BAVOGU-250796 format. One line per 2 residues: number of its first residue (from 1); for each residue y, x, z of C-alpha. Coordinates in steps of 0.5 Angstrom, whole numbers, always signed. Layout:
BEGIN
NUM = Y:X:Z  ...;
This chain:
BEGIN
1 = -82:-232:-78  -78:-238:-76;
3 = -77:-240:-83  -84:-240:-84;
5 = -86:-244:-78  -81:-249:-81;
7 = -83:-249:-88  -90:-250:-84;
9 = -87:-256:-80  -84:-259:-87;
11 = -91:-258:-90  -95:-262:-85;
13 = -90:-267:-84  -91:-269:-92;
15 = -99:-271:-89  -98:-279:-89;
17 = -101:-284:-90  -98:-289:-95;
19 = -95:-295:-92  -96:-303:-95;
21 = -91:-308:-94  -93:-315:-92;
23 = -89:-321:-92  -89:-324:-85;
25 = -85:-330:-86  -83:-333:-93;
27 = -77:-337:-90  -75:-335:-84;
29 = -70:-340:-82  -63:-338:-84;
31 = -60:-338:-91  -62:-334:-97;
33 = -56:-328:-97  -54:-321:-98;
35 = -50:-316:-95  -51:-318:-88;
37 = -53:-313:-83  -58:-313:-77;
39 = -57:-310:-71  -60:-309:-64;
41 = -57:-312:-58  -58:-314:-51;
43 = -66:-314:-52  -66:-318:-59;
45 = -64:-317:-66  -57:-320:-68;
47 = -55:-322:-75  -49:-324:-78;
49 = -45:-327:-84  -47:-324:-92;
51 = -46:-328:-97  -50:-333:-102;
53 = -45:-335:-107  -40:-337:-101;
55 = -39:-333:-95  -42:-334:-89;
57 = -41:-333:-82  -47:-336:-78;
59 = -50:-332:-72  -58:-331:-72;
61 = -62:-328:-67  -69:-325:-66;
63 = -73:-322:-61  -80:-320:-65;
65 = -77:-318:-72  -80:-325:-75;
67 = -78:-331:-73  -70:-332:-72;
69 = -67:-337:-68  -59:-340:-70;
71 = -54:-338:-65  -47:-341:-67;
73 = -42:-340:-73  -36:-335:-71;
75 = -30:-339:-71  -24:-334:-70;
77 = -20:-337:-75  -19:-330:-78;
79 = -23:-327:-83  -29:-330:-80;
81 = -33:-330:-87  -35:-324:-89;
83 = -40:-319:-92  -42:-312:-93;
85 = -38:-310:-86  -40:-305:-82;
87 = -43:-307:-75  -42:-302:-69;
89 = -45:-303:-61  -45:-299:-55;
91 = -49:-304:-51  -43:-307:-48;
93 = -40:-311:-54  -42:-312:-62;
95 = -36:-310:-66  -35:-312:-74;
97 = -31:-307:-77  -28:-309:-84;
99 = -32:-313:-90  -31:-317:-96;
101 = -28:-323:-95  -29:-330:-98;
103 = -23:-329:-103  -26:-323:-106;
105 = -21:-318:-102  -23:-313:-96;
107 = -21:-313:-90  -19:-309:-83;
109 = -20:-314:-78  -25:-313:-72;
111 = -30:-318:-70  -33:-318:-63;
113 = -38:-320:-58  -40:-319:-51;
115 = -46:-324:-52  -47:-325:-59;
117 = -45:-333:-58  -37:-332:-56;
119 = -33:-328:-62  -26:-326:-61;
121 = -22:-322:-66  -19:-316:-64;
123 = -14:-315:-69  -13:-309:-75;
125 = -18:-303:-75  -16:-296:-74;
127 = -18:-295:-81  -16:-298:-88;
129 = -19:-305:-91  -25:-303:-94;
131 = -32:-306:-96  -39:-303:-98;
133 = -38:-297:-93  -44:-294:-89;
135 = -44:-293:-82  -48:-290:-76;
137 = -46:-287:-69  -49:-281:-66;
139 = -47:-278:-59  -42:-282:-58;
141 = -39:-281:-65  -37:-287:-69;
143 = -38:-285:-77  -35:-289:-83;
145 = -38:-287:-89  -33:-288:-96;
147 = -33:-295:-98  -29:-299:-103;
149 = -21:-300:-101  -19:-305:-105;
151 = -12:-305:-101  -10:-299:-104;
153 = -14:-299:-111  -21:-297:-109;
155 = -19:-290:-106  -25:-287:-103;
157 = -26:-282:-97  -30:-281:-90;
159 = -27:-282:-83  -32:-280:-77;
161 = -29:-283:-71  -30:-280:-64;
163 = -29:-285:-58  -30:-283:-51;
165 = -29:-290:-48  -34:-293:-54;
167 = -29:-299:-55  -29:-297:-63;
169 = -22:-299:-64  -17:-293:-64;
171 = -16:-287:-68  -18:-281:-64;
173 = -23:-277:-68  -22:-273:-75;
175 = -21:-275:-82  -24:-272:-88;
177 = -21:-272:-95  -26:-270:-101;
179 = -32:-269:-97  -36:-270:-103;
181 = -36:-275:-109  -33:-282:-108;
183 = -37:-288:-107  -40:-295:-105;
185 = -45:-299:-103  -49:-293:-101;
187 = -52:-291:-95  -52:-286:-89;
189 = -57:-283:-84  -57:-278:-79;
191 = -63:-274:-78  -65:-267:-76;
193 = -59:-266:-74  -55:-267:-79;
195 = -51:-273:-83  -54:-275:-90;
197 = -51:-279:-95  -55:-282:-100;
199 = -54:-285:-108  -49:-291:-109;
201 = -44:-293:-114  -39:-287:-116;
203 = -32:-287:-120  -33:-293:-126;
205 = -39:-296:-122  -44:-291:-124;
207 = -50:-291:-120  -52:-284:-116;
209 = -58:-281:-114  -55:-275:-111;
211 = -55:-273:-103  -51:-270:-100;
213 = -51:-267:-92  -47:-264:-87;
215 = -48:-260:-80  -42:-263:-77;
217 = -39:-269:-81  -33:-264:-84;
219 = -36:-259:-89  -41:-262:-94;
221 = -46:-260:-99  -50:-263:-104;
223 = -58:-263:-102  -59:-265:-109;
225 = -56:-267:-116  -62:-272:-117;
227 = -67:-275:-112  -74:-276:-115;
229 = -72:-283:-115  -68:-287:-120;
231 = -60:-288:-120  -59:-294:-114;
233 = -54:-298:-111  -55:-303:-105;
235 = -60:-300:-103  -62:-299:-96;
237 = -64:-293:-91  -68:-292:-85;
239 = -70:-286:-81  -78:-287:-79;
241 = -84:-283:-77  -79:-276:-78;
243 = -77:-278:-85  -72:-281:-88;
245 = -73:-287:-92  -70:-290:-98;
247 = -72:-298:-100  -70:-303:-105;
249 = -64:-303:-108  -61:-304:-116;
251 = -62:-299:-122  -58:-297:-128;
253 = -58:-303:-131  -57:-308:-125;
255 = -65:-310:-123  -67:-311:-117;
257 = -72:-305:-114  -78:-306:-109;
259 = -80:-299:-109  -80:-294:-102;
261 = -79:-287:-103  -79:-281:-96;
263 = -77:-274:-95  -77:-269:-90;
265 = -72:-265:-92  -68:-269:-96;
267 = -70:-265:-102  -76:-266:-104;
269 = -78:-274:-104  -84:-278:-105;
271 = -86:-285:-107  -90:-290:-102;
273 = -96:-291:-106  -97:-298:-102;
275 = -97:-305:-105  -89:-306:-105;
277 = -85:-312:-102  -82:-316:-107;
279 = -76:-313:-111  -69:-314:-108;
281 = -62:-311:-106  -56:-312:-101;
283 = -62:-312:-96  -62:-311:-89;
285 = -68:-306:-86  -69:-304:-78;
287 = -75:-302:-74  -79:-306:-69;
289 = -85:-304:-66  -86:-298:-70;
291 = -86:-302:-76  -80:-302:-81;
293 = -78:-309:-83  -74:-312:-89;
295 = -70:-318:-88  -67:-322:-94;
297 = -63:-319:-100  -62:-322:-107;
299 = -67:-321:-113  -62:-322:-119;
301 = -65:-330:-119  -65:-332:-111;
303 = -62:-330:-105  -68:-329:-100;
305 = -68:-331:-93  -76:-328:-92;
307 = -79:-322:-88  -83:-316:-90;
309 = -86:-311:-86  -90:-304:-86;
311 = -97:-306:-84  -102:-300:-84;
313 = -97:-295:-82  -101:-288:-79;
315 = -97:-283:-76  -99:-275:-80;
317 = -105:-274:-77  -102:-267:-76;
319 = -96:-265:-71  -93:-258:-71;
321 = -88:-257:-66  -83:-251:-68;
323 = -85:-245:-65  -78:-242:-64;
325 = -72:-242:-59  -67:-246:-60;
327 = -60:-247:-56  -56:-253:-54;
329 = -48:-252:-55  -49:-259:-52;
331 = -50:-257:-45  -43:-256:-42;
333 = -41:-255:-35  -35:-256:-31;
335 = -33:-252:-25  -32:-255:-19;
337 = -36:-261:-22  -42:-264:-20;
339 = -45:-267:-26  -51:-272:-27;
341 = -55:-267:-32  -62:-267:-36;
343 = -67:-262:-39  -68:-264:-46;
345 = -73:-259:-49  -79:-255:-46;
347 = -75:-249:-42  -78:-243:-44;
349 = -78:-241:-36  -78:-247:-31;
351 = -75:-243:-25  -69:-247:-24;
353 = -65:-240:-22  -67:-236:-28;
355 = -65:-242:-33  -58:-242:-29;
357 = -57:-235:-27  -52:-235:-22;
359 = -49:-228:-24  -47:-233:-30;
361 = -45:-239:-27  -41:-237:-21;
363 = -43:-242:-16  -49:-246:-17;
365 = -52:-252:-13  -58:-257:-15;
367 = -61:-263:-13  -67:-266:-16;
369 = -69:-273:-14  -76:-274:-11;
371 = -78:-281:-13  -84:-282:-8;
373 = -80:-280:-2  -73:-283:-4;
375 = -70:-277:-3  -66:-271:-6;
377 = -69:-265:-6  -68:-258:-8;
379 = -69:-258:-16  -73:-252:-17;
381 = -78:-252:-23  -75:-256:-29;
383 = -79:-259:-35  -77:-263:-41;
385 = -74:-270:-39  -72:-268:-32;
387 = -66:-271:-29  -62:-267:-23;
389 = -55:-266:-21  -52:-259:-21;
391 = -45:-256:-19  -42:-250:-22;
393 = -36:-245:-22  -35:-244:-29;
395 = -33:-249:-34  -38:-247:-41;
397 = -43:-249:-46  -50:-245:-44;
399 = -55:-244:-48  -62:-246:-46;
401 = -68:-243:-49  -74:-247:-50;
403 = -78:-251:-55  -76:-257:-57;
405 = -80:-264:-58  -81:-266:-65;
407 = -79:-272:-67  -86:-275:-67;
409 = -87:-273:-60  -88:-279:-55;
411 = -86:-277:-47  -88:-280:-42;
413 = -87:-280:-34  -89:-284:-28;
415 = -84:-289:-25  -85:-290:-17;
417 = -82:-296:-14  -75:-296:-12;
419 = -70:-290:-16  -73:-286:-21;
421 = -68:-280:-24  -70:-278:-31;
423 = -67:-276:-37  -68:-275:-45;
425 = -73:-270:-46  -71:-270:-54;
427 = -65:-266:-57  -62:-272:-60;
429 = -60:-278:-58  -64:-283:-56;
431 = -64:-291:-56  -70:-295:-53;
433 = -74:-294:-47  -81:-297:-47;
435 = -85:-298:-40  -93:-296:-41;
437 = -97:-300:-35  -103:-297:-32;
439 = -108:-301:-36  -105:-297:-42;
441 = -101:-303:-45  -94:-301:-48;
443 = -89:-306:-46  -81:-307:-50;
445 = -76:-306:-44  -75:-313:-44;
447 = -83:-315:-43  -82:-310:-38;
449 = -76:-313:-34  -80:-320:-35;
451 = -86:-317:-32  -81:-314:-26;
453 = -84:-307:-27  -75:-305:-28;
455 = -69:-307:-27  -66:-308:-34;
457 = -59:-304:-32  -60:-297:-33;
459 = -54:-292:-30  -50:-286:-31;
461 = -45:-282:-29  -38:-281:-31;
463 = -36:-275:-27  -29:-277:-29;
465 = -28:-283:-25  -33:-280:-21;
467 = -37:-287:-21  -44:-289:-24;
469 = -43:-294:-30  -49:-298:-34;
471 = -52:-295:-41  -56:-296:-47;
473 = -55:-290:-50  -58:-283:-48;
475 = -55:-277:-50  -59:-270:-49;
477 = -58:-266:-44  -55:-273:-39;
479 = -59:-276:-33  -60:-283:-32;
481 = -62:-288:-26  -68:-293:-27;
483 = -70:-298:-22  -77:-299:-22;
485 = -81:-305:-18  -87:-303:-19;
487 = -91:-297:-21  -91:-296:-29;
489 = -89:-290:-34  -83:-289:-37;
491 = -85:-288:-45  -79:-285:-50;
493 = -82:-284:-56  -78:-280:-62;
495 = -80:-284:-68  -77:-291:-65;
497 = -70:-287:-64  -68:-287:-71;
499 = -65:-293:-71  -58:-291:-71;
501 = -55:-298:-70  -60:-300:-64;
503 = -59:-299:-57  -62:-300:-50;
505 = -59:-307:-47  -57:-305:-40;
507 = -56:-312:-37  -60:-318:-34;
509 = -64:-321:-40  -62:-328:-38;
511 = -54:-326:-39  -49:-325:-34;
513 = -45:-331:-31  -42:-327:-26;
515 = -40:-320:-24  -37:-316:-19;
517 = -33:-310:-18  -32:-306:-12;
519 = -28:-300:-12  -27:-295:-7;
521 = -22:-289:-7  -21:-284:-2;
523 = -16:-278:-4  -18:-275:-10;
525 = -25:-278:-10  -28:-285:-12;
527 = -34:-289:-12  -35:-296:-15;
529 = -41:-302:-15  -42:-306:-21;
531 = -46:-312:-19  -47:-317:-24;
533 = -52:-323:-24  -53:-331:-25;
535 = -53:-337:-21  -57:-342:-26;
537 = -62:-346:-23  -67:-343:-29;
539 = -66:-336:-29  -63:-334:-22;
541 = -70:-330:-21  -67:-325:-25;
543 = -62:-323:-21  -67:-320:-15;
545 = -63:-313:-17  -56:-316:-17;
547 = -54:-311:-11  -58:-306:-11;
549 = -54:-299:-11  -56:-293:-14;
551 = -56:-287:-10  -49:-283:-9;
553 = -48:-276:-12  -48:-270:-8;
555 = -41:-270:-7  -41:-275:-2;
557 = -34:-275:-1  -32:-283:-3;
559 = -38:-288:-1  -39:-295:-3;
561 = -45:-297:+1  -48:-304:+1;
563 = -54:-306:+6  -59:-311:+3;
565 = -60:-314:+9  -53:-318:+8;
567 = -55:-319:+0  -57:-326:+1;
569 = -59:-329:-6  -59:-337:-5;
571 = -63:-340:-12  -60:-347:-12;
573 = -58:-351:-18  -51:-349:-20;
575 = -49:-344:-14  -50:-337:-12;
577 = -48:-335:-6  -47:-328:-5;
579 = -46:-325:+2  -46:-317:+3;
581 = -44:-312:+8  -40:-307:+5;
583 = -39:-300:+8  -34:-295:+7;
585 = -34:-288:+8  -31:-282:+6;
587 = -31:-274:+10  -24:-273:+8;
589 = -20:-273:+14  -13:-276:+15;
591 = -13:-279:+8  -11:-286:+6;
593 = -17:-290:+3  -16:-296:-2;
595 = -21:-301:-3  -21:-307:-8;
597 = -26:-312:-11  -25:-316:-18;
599 = -30:-322:-18  -31:-326:-25;
601 = -35:-331:-29  -37:-334:-35;
603 = -36:-341:-33  -30:-345:-31;
605 = -31:-346:-24  -27:-340:-20;
607 = -30:-336:-16  -28:-337:-8;
609 = -28:-329:-4  -26:-327:+3;
611 = -26:-320:+6  -27:-320:+14;
613 = -28:-314:+19  -36:-314:+21;
615 = -35:-312:+29  -30:-318:+29;
617 = -31:-323:+24  -23:-323:+23;
619 = -22:-325:+15  -17:-319:+12;
621 = -16:-322:+5  -18:-327:+1;
623 = -18:-329:-7  -23:-328:-13;
625 = -19:-321:-14  -16:-316:-8;
627 = -14:-310:-5  -13:-307:+2;
629 = -11:-300:+5  -16:-297:+10;
631 = -12:-291:+15  -17:-285:+16;
633 = -18:-281:+22  -19:-274:+23;
635 = -26:-276:+22  -26:-279:+15;
637 = -27:-286:+14  -32:-290:+17;
639 = -31:-298:+16  -36:-304:+16;
641 = -34:-311:+12  -37:-317:+10;
643 = -35:-319:+3  -37:-327:+2;
645 = -36:-330:-5  -39:-337:-8;
647 = -37:-342:-12  -30:-346:-9;
649 = -33:-352:-8  -38:-349:-3;
651 = -33:-345:+1  -35:-348:+7;
653 = -42:-345:+7  -38:-338:+7;
655 = -34:-341:+13  -38:-346:+17;
657 = -45:-345:+14  -46:-352:+13;
659 = -43:-357:+7  -43:-363:+4;
661 = -46:-363:-3  -44:-370:-8;
663 = -38:-372:-2  -31:-373:-4;
665 = -26:-367:-1  -33:-365:+3;
667 = -32:-371:+8  -33:-378:+6;
669 = -37:-382:+0  -39:-389:-1;
671 = -46:-392:+0  -48:-391:-8;
673 = -46:-384:-8  -52:-379:-7;
675 = -50:-374:-1  -54:-367:+0;
677 = -53:-364:+7  -53:-356:+6;
679 = -54:-350:+10  -56:-343:+11;
681 = -58:-338:+17  -58:-331:+16;
683 = -65:-331:+20  -72:-334:+19;
685 = -73:-339:+24  -74:-347:+25;
687 = -69:-352:+25  -67:-360:+27;
689 = -63:-364:+23  -60:-371:+25;
691 = -53:-376:+24  -50:-379:+30;
693 = -44:-384:+31  -38:-382:+35;
695 = -41:-385:+41  -47:-380:+41;
697 = -52:-386:+38  -58:-383:+34;
699 = -57:-386:+26  -62:-382:+23;
701 = -67:-377:+24  -69:-371:+18;
703 = -76:-368:+19  -77:-362:+23;
705 = -77:-355:+18  -77:-348:+18;
707 = -72:-343:+13  -73:-337:+11;
709 = -67:-331:+12  -61:-334:+6;
711 = -65:-340:+4  -61:-346:+2;
713 = -63:-352:+5  -62:-358:+2;
715 = -63:-365:+6  -61:-372:+3;
717 = -57:-376:+7  -58:-384:+6;
719 = -52:-387:+6  -54:-394:+6;
721 = -57:-394:+12  -51:-391:+16;
723 = -46:-395:+18  -39:-395:+16;
725 = -34:-390:+19  -34:-383:+22;
727 = -41:-380:+23  -43:-373:+25;
729 = -49:-368:+22  -52:-363:+27;
731 = -57:-358:+26  -60:-354:+32;
733 = -63:-347:+29  -68:-343:+33;
735 = -70:-336:+29  -76:-333:+30;
737 = -72:-328:+35  -71:-334:+40;
739 = -63:-335:+38  -61:-342:+38;
741 = -55:-344:+34  -52:-350:+33;
743 = -49:-353:+26  -44:-359:+26;
745 = -41:-363:+20  -37:-369:+21;
747 = -36:-374:+15  -35:-381:+13;
749 = -38:-387:+10  -33:-392:+7;
751 = -37:-399:+5;
């Protein structure tokens, strides 16, 4: 019965409206090229290098796939000019492995960037020098397929590299030799839970049209020795509309091709009969806005810089969901550990006690999250896309029976203001999330962040480190947290997950300019908070989420609690002062705790930080990095601190809440200089400000004003109207609660 249903699924998946191609940009700005790649990173598409006679090292960026902006040129001094490389991203960095150098030889060097702009050479790769390999990543598995190894005479092999830390630098996976006939200028895909290798150039540079497949990347078998399309190399492949696609390339005679083929099983291939794009090979393809895009390439005469996309795509009109029980070996439990899990199918039974029977699991506890009330509650009923905390008394891989969502499915759920706990509803890794407005309009994640529907960062749980980390890749059976500012719907489109090189960004769209890392450990437990933001005048509005703290895990052994009422965000030019009220808690009795921090920023000016006791105001540590030890009691640990950070020039604002900008050494200036009196108060209220001489004579009166809590007030000082000598600025503040405060700032005028 299962075979019949699967055959029906394949039959109906072939009911497909052919796509047509349209040239959407005949000259995209970058120079014509081949051997380049395009990868999704931090809300945009990025292109690096390639060759057009000469090798290139330029970087380009696009947010819509059609229009491209030049960023800069990579200049590390080591193999910067290259083509036919292997790109990877884990949404924290982009790494360029290997490739063809300008001297015609392969390289094993790795280039990397964390922002797309600044590039670095990280040294030799973990695989021998090669070019024209095929690459993809899936479920944390970095896969590099074959390639041409000029360094050792053209030996071919496949390497599957598992990298738990996702740094893609060290070799800690497995190496499979002679997996299939050696090749280069081929493609590789992950589709229907299998790895696929398609065509390329084999021994003696013979073009191929065979298809090889593997369930685990180790044991390979031919799906077909000769596909319906002609032998080809330097083609492009991608998964789209629940099918594998082969696009363009060059034939046995070396001529550029303009055809596109698709298959739902890797055996039977059908040519798309819509109008074609212009012939090319060594081009790049990617999926944006549910369309396949083609960029650049070579047509035997010219190097191309045009952009094409499919325009009349219509998914199959009939979608058959396989009606068989599936069990996932990916759902793993570890005894004695809380883990943030997710449900990646529609369970055959929805009651959690039947899905996870205590007779099998031993001790079993679960917590769901009510986004409407923003509270934990017992998890009782389960459904696809639901995130939950579970704790079991037994380590094992557990089968969960149910109905898998078809890749053509679109899953949605409501996001309420505040924290929302969700999961990948599909039984394959997802890379792209979308947001749907109440009107029904769909937004990309970047658009939703721009419209303040959601915060850009998405958080997952690291059960080994007992801490949260940001993520942009969503494996099956794992939960994740999203912060929503306004009610909307989370949308996960199965077809949009098919670009294996893309991933959802999880950093502020405007770019990180500073970052605060807080860590607290007590006994064997720990917690951390990684806050990031900006302090530039134009983009600081994107920093409204910088101090949000994801709900803690149910283990409650060590906690960092950041009070929003002390998290002031001063939107002033070139400065962003942070004041956090931090509470450290642990239920472990009579243990020593350690609280540490590390503040960093991209600009040259340093950050000044200090930690003081909340109740006494006594400063106990200062510096961009630091650590304090905390002695617990029979009741555990419950300590409160104020953590303050600012650019070094503004340390007086942290200590005295008043600062003289534009003055030399913060206290004297000449009449020709412009000076600004700056001050802050943590509460809303009114203020009066004036300048007096040493004998208390009034020299200048500023207009009275109002200040919101956390506002940075700037008042221009009329230096030319003040006498030489010592002057005193006095600010009187009266809060809404009728609490009076007085700030004083002496300064010297030199004439």
